Residue frames as a rotation matrix with the C-alpha (Angstrom) as fourth column:
UNK 1
-0.336 0.031 -0.941 77.25
-0.820 0.482 0.309 74.30
0.464 0.875 -0.136 34.52
UNK 2
0.487 0.580 0.654 75.15
-0.810 0.580 0.089 71.25
-0.327 -0.573 0.752 35.31
UNK 3
-0.592 -0.759 0.272 76.65
-0.653 0.649 0.390 67.80
-0.473 0.054 -0.880 35.36
UNK 4
-0.066 0.551 -0.832 75.61
-0.860 0.391 0.327 64.74
0.506 0.737 0.448 33.49
UNK 5
-0.454 -0.082 -0.887 75.76
0.221 0.954 -0.201 62.26
0.863 -0.288 -0.415 36.38
UNK 6
0.062 0.455 0.888 73.73
-0.895 -0.368 0.252 61.72
0.441 -0.811 0.385 39.51
UNK 7
-0.918 -0.337 -0.208 73.57
-0.188 0.833 -0.520 59.11
0.349 -0.438 -0.829 42.22
UNK 8
0.149 0.962 0.231 70.57
-0.838 -0.002 0.545 57.14
0.525 -0.275 0.806 43.41
UNK 9
-0.957 -0.287 0.053 69.90
-0.271 0.807 -0.525 54.43
0.107 -0.517 -0.850 45.90
UNK 10
0.027 0.949 -0.314 66.80
-0.340 0.304 0.890 52.25
0.940 0.083 0.331 45.88
UNK 11
-0.399 -0.204 0.894 66.01
-0.878 -0.196 -0.437 52.02
0.265 -0.959 -0.101 49.59
UNK 12
-0.977 -0.121 0.175 65.20
-0.180 0.909 -0.376 48.94
-0.113 -0.399 -0.910 51.70
UNK 13
-0.229 0.964 0.133 61.42
-0.263 0.071 -0.962 49.44
-0.937 -0.255 0.238 51.53
UNK 14
0.423 0.385 -0.820 61.36
-0.857 -0.124 -0.500 49.41
-0.294 0.915 0.277 47.73
UNK 15
-0.543 -0.658 -0.522 63.85
-0.746 0.664 -0.061 46.54
0.386 0.356 -0.851 47.47
UNK 16
-0.893 0.203 0.402 61.85
-0.157 0.697 -0.700 44.52
-0.422 -0.688 -0.591 50.00
UNK 17
0.073 0.993 -0.089 58.63
-0.357 -0.057 -0.932 45.19
-0.931 0.100 0.351 48.09
UNK 18
-0.066 -0.176 0.982 60.16
0.668 0.723 0.174 43.79
-0.741 0.668 0.070 44.89
UNK 19
0.846 0.511 -0.153 60.28
0.275 -0.664 -0.695 47.11
-0.457 0.545 -0.703 43.03
UNK 20
-0.137 -0.965 -0.225 63.90
0.076 -0.236 0.969 47.13
-0.988 0.116 0.106 41.82
UNK 21
-0.594 -0.111 0.797 62.95
0.739 0.315 0.595 46.23
-0.317 0.942 -0.105 38.25
UNK 22
0.444 0.850 0.284 60.02
0.895 -0.434 -0.101 48.65
0.038 0.299 -0.953 38.09
UNK 23
0.719 -0.214 -0.661 62.14
0.113 -0.903 0.414 51.54
-0.686 -0.373 -0.625 39.38
UNK 24
-0.396 -0.917 0.036 65.09
0.140 -0.022 0.990 50.79
-0.907 0.398 0.137 37.09
UNK 25
-0.288 0.377 0.880 62.68
0.951 0.217 0.219 50.57
-0.108 0.900 -0.421 34.14
UNK 26
0.790 0.602 -0.118 61.24
0.594 -0.799 -0.096 54.04
-0.152 0.006 -0.988 34.94
UNK 27
0.319 -0.772 -0.550 64.78
-0.044 -0.592 0.805 55.40
-0.947 -0.233 -0.223 35.20
UNK 28
-0.647 -0.594 0.477 65.80
0.405 0.263 0.876 54.01
-0.646 0.760 0.070 31.82
UNK 29
0.040 0.749 0.662 62.52
0.999 -0.038 -0.017 55.07
0.012 0.662 -0.749 30.19
UNK 30
0.841 0.223 -0.494 63.25
0.312 -0.944 0.105 58.62
-0.443 -0.242 -0.863 31.39
UNK 31
0.872 -0.475 0.120 66.45
-0.040 -0.314 -0.949 58.58
0.488 0.822 -0.292 29.32
UNK 32
0.477 -0.737 0.479 69.03
-0.833 -0.206 0.513 57.83
-0.280 -0.644 -0.712 32.01
UNK 33
0.389 -0.488 -0.782 71.94
-0.265 0.754 -0.602 55.50
0.883 0.441 0.164 31.27
UNK 34
0.985 -0.098 0.141 73.09
-0.104 0.313 0.944 53.33
-0.137 -0.945 0.298 34.16
UNK 35
0.442 -0.895 -0.056 76.83
-0.572 -0.233 -0.787 53.95
0.691 0.380 -0.615 34.58
UNK 36
-0.801 -0.595 -0.067 77.26
-0.334 0.536 -0.775 51.82
0.497 -0.599 -0.628 37.73
UNK 37
0.309 0.945 0.107 74.95
-0.741 0.169 0.650 49.47
0.596 -0.280 0.752 39.64
UNK 38
-0.704 -0.482 -0.522 75.18
-0.092 0.790 -0.606 47.18
0.705 -0.378 -0.600 42.67
UNK 39
0.577 0.815 -0.057 73.03
-0.178 0.194 0.965 45.44
0.797 -0.546 0.257 45.25
UNK 40
-0.558 -0.786 -0.266 74.39
0.161 0.212 -0.964 45.59
0.814 -0.580 0.008 48.79
UNK 41
0.616 0.662 -0.427 73.40
0.559 0.015 0.829 45.64
0.555 -0.749 -0.361 52.46
UNK 42
0.026 -0.591 0.806 74.75
-0.268 -0.781 -0.564 48.63
0.963 -0.202 -0.179 54.36
UNK 43
-0.300 -0.163 -0.940 76.06
0.870 0.359 -0.339 48.15
0.392 -0.919 0.034 57.87
UNK 44
0.754 0.542 -0.371 74.95
0.653 -0.680 0.334 50.76
-0.071 -0.494 -0.867 60.41
UNK 45
0.056 -0.840 -0.540 78.50
0.430 -0.468 0.772 52.12
-0.901 -0.276 0.335 60.29
UNK 46
-0.757 -0.331 0.563 78.44
0.631 -0.151 0.761 52.53
-0.167 0.931 0.324 56.47
UNK 47
0.154 0.892 0.426 74.94
0.854 -0.337 0.396 54.03
0.496 0.303 -0.814 56.51
UNK 48
0.665 0.037 -0.746 76.08
0.587 -0.643 0.491 56.43
-0.462 -0.765 -0.450 59.24
UNK 49
-0.415 -0.889 -0.194 79.07
0.453 -0.387 0.803 57.48
-0.789 0.246 0.564 57.16
UNK 50
-0.569 0.248 0.784 76.94
0.785 -0.118 0.608 58.02
0.244 0.961 -0.127 54.06
UNK 51
0.393 0.840 0.373 74.44
0.588 -0.542 0.600 60.18
0.707 -0.017 -0.707 55.95
UNK 52
-0.271 -0.619 -0.737 77.04
0.963 -0.180 -0.203 61.91
-0.007 -0.764 0.645 58.15
UNK 53
-0.799 0.012 0.601 75.84
0.169 -0.955 0.244 65.31
0.577 0.297 0.761 56.88
UNK 54
0.151 0.956 0.253 72.64
-0.251 -0.210 0.945 64.66
0.956 -0.206 0.208 58.90
UNK 55
-0.427 -0.421 -0.800 74.44
0.519 0.611 -0.598 63.53
0.741 -0.670 -0.043 62.10
UNK 56
-0.995 -0.007 -0.100 73.10
0.085 -0.581 -0.810 66.45
-0.052 -0.814 0.579 64.17
UNK 57
-0.470 0.881 -0.044 69.53
-0.677 -0.329 0.658 66.15
0.566 0.339 0.751 62.89
UNK 58
-0.231 0.420 0.877 66.90
-0.880 0.294 -0.373 64.48
-0.414 -0.858 0.302 65.11
UNK 59
0.777 0.626 -0.069 66.07
-0.582 0.671 -0.459 61.84
-0.241 0.397 0.886 62.49
UNK 60
0.014 -0.885 -0.465 69.68
-0.953 0.128 -0.274 60.67
0.302 0.447 -0.842 61.98
UNK 61
-0.660 -0.304 0.687 69.51
-0.602 0.761 -0.242 57.59
-0.449 -0.573 -0.685 64.23
UNK 62
0.248 0.845 0.473 66.25
-0.155 0.517 -0.842 56.37
-0.956 0.135 0.259 62.69
UNK 63
0.700 -0.034 -0.713 67.60
-0.706 -0.182 -0.685 57.02
-0.107 0.983 -0.152 59.18
UNK 64
-0.354 -0.923 -0.153 70.75
-0.922 0.372 -0.107 54.99
0.156 0.103 -0.982 59.82
UNK 65
-0.531 0.228 0.816 68.76
-0.337 0.827 -0.450 52.14
-0.777 -0.514 -0.362 61.36
UNK 66
0.563 0.827 0.004 66.32
-0.249 0.174 -0.953 52.12
-0.788 0.535 0.303 58.43
UNK 67
0.572 -0.359 -0.737 69.01
-0.815 -0.151 -0.559 52.28
0.089 0.921 -0.379 55.74
UNK 68
-0.605 -0.793 -0.069 70.81
-0.769 0.605 -0.207 49.32
0.206 -0.072 -0.976 57.30
UNK 69
-0.135 0.675 0.725 67.60
-0.685 0.465 -0.560 47.28
-0.716 -0.573 0.400 57.73
UNK 70
0.558 0.323 0.764 67.78
0.286 0.789 -0.543 45.53
-0.779 0.522 0.348 54.36
UNK 71
-0.299 -0.722 0.624 69.46
0.843 0.106 0.528 45.48
-0.447 0.684 0.577 50.96
UNK 72
0.422 0.316 -0.850 69.71
-0.146 -0.902 -0.407 48.60
-0.895 0.296 -0.335 48.79
UNK 73
0.377 -0.339 0.862 70.57
0.915 0.279 -0.290 49.15
-0.142 0.898 0.416 45.13
UNK 74
0.177 -0.432 -0.884 73.14
0.075 -0.890 0.450 51.87
-0.981 -0.146 -0.125 44.50
UNK 75
0.317 -0.041 0.947 73.50
0.926 0.229 -0.300 53.38
-0.205 0.973 0.111 41.04
UNK 76
-0.482 -0.406 -0.777 75.21
0.050 -0.898 0.438 56.15
-0.875 0.172 0.453 39.14
UNK 77
0.380 0.721 0.579 73.00
0.749 0.127 -0.650 57.53
-0.542 0.681 -0.492 36.39
UNK 78
-0.707 -0.668 -0.231 73.98
0.338 -0.606 0.721 59.55
-0.621 0.432 0.654 33.35
UNK 79
0.209 0.720 0.662 71.96
0.976 -0.198 -0.093 62.05
0.065 0.666 -0.744 31.35
UNK 80
-0.604 -0.319 0.730 72.21
0.337 -0.933 -0.129 65.75
0.722 0.168 0.671 30.52
UNK 81
-0.312 0.455 0.834 71.00
-0.700 -0.703 0.121 67.79
0.642 -0.547 0.538 33.50
UNK 82
-0.405 0.085 -0.910 71.04
0.172 0.985 0.016 64.56
0.898 -0.150 -0.413 35.53
UNK 83
-0.932 0.014 -0.363 70.54
0.363 -0.009 -0.932 65.86
-0.017 -1.000 0.003 39.08
UNK 84
-0.685 0.699 -0.203 67.60
-0.597 -0.699 -0.394 68.12
-0.417 -0.149 0.896 38.31
UNK 85
-0.237 0.614 -0.753 65.94
-0.781 0.341 0.524 65.67
0.578 0.712 0.398 35.90
UNK 86
-0.559 0.000 -0.829 66.26
0.279 0.942 -0.188 62.82
0.781 -0.336 -0.527 38.39
UNK 87
-0.952 0.246 -0.183 64.87
0.101 -0.310 -0.945 64.89
-0.290 -0.918 0.271 41.27
UNK 88
-0.411 0.842 -0.351 61.84
-0.904 -0.427 0.033 65.62
-0.122 0.330 0.936 39.09
UNK 89
-0.257 0.265 -0.929 61.48
-0.447 0.820 0.357 61.92
0.857 0.507 -0.092 38.21
UNK 90
-0.746 -0.071 -0.662 61.53
0.442 0.691 -0.572 60.78
0.499 -0.719 -0.484 41.84
UNK 91
0.225 0.919 0.325 59.14
0.298 -0.382 0.875 63.44
0.928 -0.100 -0.360 43.15
UNK 92
0.208 -0.043 0.977 58.69
-0.725 -0.677 0.125 65.04
0.656 -0.735 -0.172 46.55
UNK 93
-0.814 -0.580 0.043 60.10
-0.420 0.535 -0.733 63.34
0.402 -0.615 -0.679 49.65
UNK 94
-0.529 0.742 0.413 56.55
-0.347 0.255 -0.903 62.97
-0.775 -0.620 0.123 50.99
UNK 95
-0.927 0.123 0.354 54.81
0.358 0.569 0.740 60.57
-0.110 0.813 -0.572 48.59
UNK 96
0.039 0.982 -0.183 51.45
0.838 -0.132 -0.529 62.20
-0.544 -0.133 -0.829 49.41
UNK 97
0.440 0.063 -0.896 52.82
-0.117 -0.985 -0.127 65.46
-0.890 0.161 -0.426 47.94
UNK 98
-0.646 -0.748 0.152 54.64
0.010 0.191 0.981 63.81
-0.763 0.636 -0.116 45.01
UNK 99
-0.203 0.540 -0.817 53.30
-0.921 -0.388 -0.028 64.33
-0.332 0.747 0.576 41.51
UNK 100
0.699 0.543 0.465 51.44
-0.312 0.817 -0.485 61.50
-0.643 0.194 0.741 39.78
UNK 101
0.951 -0.283 -0.124 53.73
0.020 0.458 -0.889 59.14
0.309 0.843 0.441 37.90
UNK 102
0.188 -0.929 0.319 56.85
-0.849 -0.318 -0.422 59.94
0.494 -0.192 -0.848 39.95
UNK 103
-0.351 -0.422 -0.836 58.80
-0.026 0.897 -0.441 57.09
0.936 -0.133 -0.326 41.53
UNK 104
-0.996 -0.058 0.062 57.90
-0.061 -0.019 -0.998 58.12
0.060 -0.998 0.016 45.07
UNK 105
-0.260 0.965 0.019 54.20
-0.953 -0.254 -0.165 58.52
-0.155 -0.061 0.986 44.24
UNK 106
0.313 0.385 -0.868 54.20
-0.669 0.739 0.086 55.01
0.674 0.554 0.489 42.78
UNK 107
0.217 -0.368 -0.904 56.49
0.214 0.922 -0.323 53.14
0.952 -0.123 0.279 45.19
UNK 108
-0.749 -0.538 0.387 57.09
-0.227 -0.342 -0.912 55.06
0.623 -0.771 0.134 48.45
UNK 109
-0.169 0.656 -0.736 55.34
0.781 0.544 0.306 54.07
0.601 -0.523 -0.604 51.68
UNK 110
0.751 0.335 -0.570 55.99
0.637 -0.595 0.490 57.22
-0.175 -0.731 -0.660 53.73
UNK 111
0.871 -0.487 0.060 58.31
-0.464 -0.858 -0.218 60.21
0.158 0.162 -0.974 54.12
UNK 112
0.146 -0.856 0.495 60.97
-0.738 0.239 0.631 57.94
-0.659 -0.458 -0.597 55.66
UNK 113
-0.283 -0.175 0.943 60.30
0.329 0.906 0.267 54.89
-0.901 0.386 -0.199 53.50
UNK 114
0.411 0.467 -0.783 60.34
-0.375 -0.696 -0.612 56.96
-0.831 0.545 -0.111 50.32
UNK 115
0.913 0.144 0.381 61.69
0.182 0.692 -0.698 54.32
-0.364 0.707 0.606 47.91
UNK 116
0.436 -0.766 0.471 64.73
0.811 0.108 -0.575 56.16
0.390 0.633 0.669 46.53
UNK 117
0.287 -0.487 -0.825 67.51
0.391 -0.726 0.565 58.57
-0.874 -0.485 -0.018 47.37
UNK 118
0.590 -0.185 0.786 68.55
0.755 -0.218 -0.619 61.12
0.286 0.958 0.011 44.78
UNK 119
-0.443 -0.843 -0.306 71.54
0.889 -0.456 -0.030 63.48
-0.114 -0.285 0.952 44.94
UNK 120
0.565 0.702 -0.434 70.65
0.680 -0.694 -0.237 67.12
-0.467 -0.161 -0.869 45.56
UNK 121
0.673 -0.401 -0.622 73.60
-0.526 -0.850 -0.021 68.69
-0.520 0.341 -0.783 43.70
UNK 122
0.759 -0.478 -0.442 76.31
-0.276 0.379 -0.883 67.89
0.590 0.792 0.156 41.18
UNK 123
-0.218 -0.891 0.398 78.95
-0.801 -0.069 -0.595 68.01
0.557 -0.448 -0.699 43.93
UNK 124
-0.103 0.244 0.964 77.02
-0.830 0.514 -0.219 65.60
-0.549 -0.822 0.150 46.14
UNK 125
0.894 0.406 -0.189 76.33
-0.435 0.690 -0.579 63.29
-0.105 0.600 0.793 43.19
UNK 126
0.300 -0.881 -0.365 80.09
-0.434 0.215 -0.875 62.90
0.850 0.421 -0.318 42.72
UNK 127
-0.480 -0.468 0.742 80.74
-0.857 0.072 -0.510 62.38
0.185 -0.881 -0.436 46.44
UNK 128
0.216 0.686 0.695 77.89
-0.764 0.562 -0.317 59.88
-0.608 -0.462 0.645 46.80
UNK 129
0.885 0.071 -0.460 78.78
-0.401 0.618 -0.677 57.94
0.236 0.783 0.575 43.67
UNK 130
0.000 -0.984 -0.179 82.41
-0.488 0.156 -0.859 57.69
0.873 0.088 -0.480 44.74
UNK 131
-0.180 0.022 0.983 81.31
-0.969 0.166 -0.182 56.50
-0.168 -0.986 -0.008 48.20
UNK 132
0.519 0.559 0.646 79.82
-0.461 0.820 -0.338 53.36
-0.719 -0.122 0.684 46.64
UNK 133
0.939 -0.079 0.335 81.82
0.317 0.578 -0.752 52.80
-0.134 0.812 0.568 43.46
UNK 134
-0.007 -0.985 -0.170 85.52
0.314 -0.164 0.935 52.71
-0.950 -0.047 0.310 42.64
UNK 135
-0.130 -0.150 -0.980 86.74
-0.764 -0.615 0.195 54.24
-0.632 0.774 -0.035 39.37
UNK 136
-0.939 -0.323 -0.122 86.91
-0.331 0.740 0.586 50.70
-0.099 0.590 -0.801 37.93
UNK 137
-0.601 0.781 0.171 83.18
0.660 0.606 -0.445 50.19
-0.451 -0.154 -0.879 38.62
UNK 138
0.191 0.647 -0.738 82.01
0.003 -0.752 -0.659 53.35
-0.982 0.123 -0.146 36.85
UNK 139
-0.425 -0.286 0.859 81.41
0.763 0.397 0.510 53.13
-0.486 0.872 0.049 33.12
């Protein structure tokens, strides 16, 4: 059974480029309800904890440094079939390969600076959302 919540994070490149409003507008126009939202700046320690699943990967250090390089916007989104629908909305990790009209095609700079994070499963959506938001912050 698919869940009705997913997690996203607008990454430092998209925040720095002034695309928070544009990205949130595309999300809402795609039928997602924002259930939690905050602007924050991750420390390297917090970014490392969030991406701990990638600790053994060669890109981990660069990822942590990048994700702690500027403010991010974290959000929990709600919609039927949320994870799959959001992954389709954001597009491929490589913006060159992303479909026209997707968030990454419109706002990503590169594979690393790819504008947004999107959960890859219902289980990870719950874990990731709970990493950033207490129960009192989720509506």
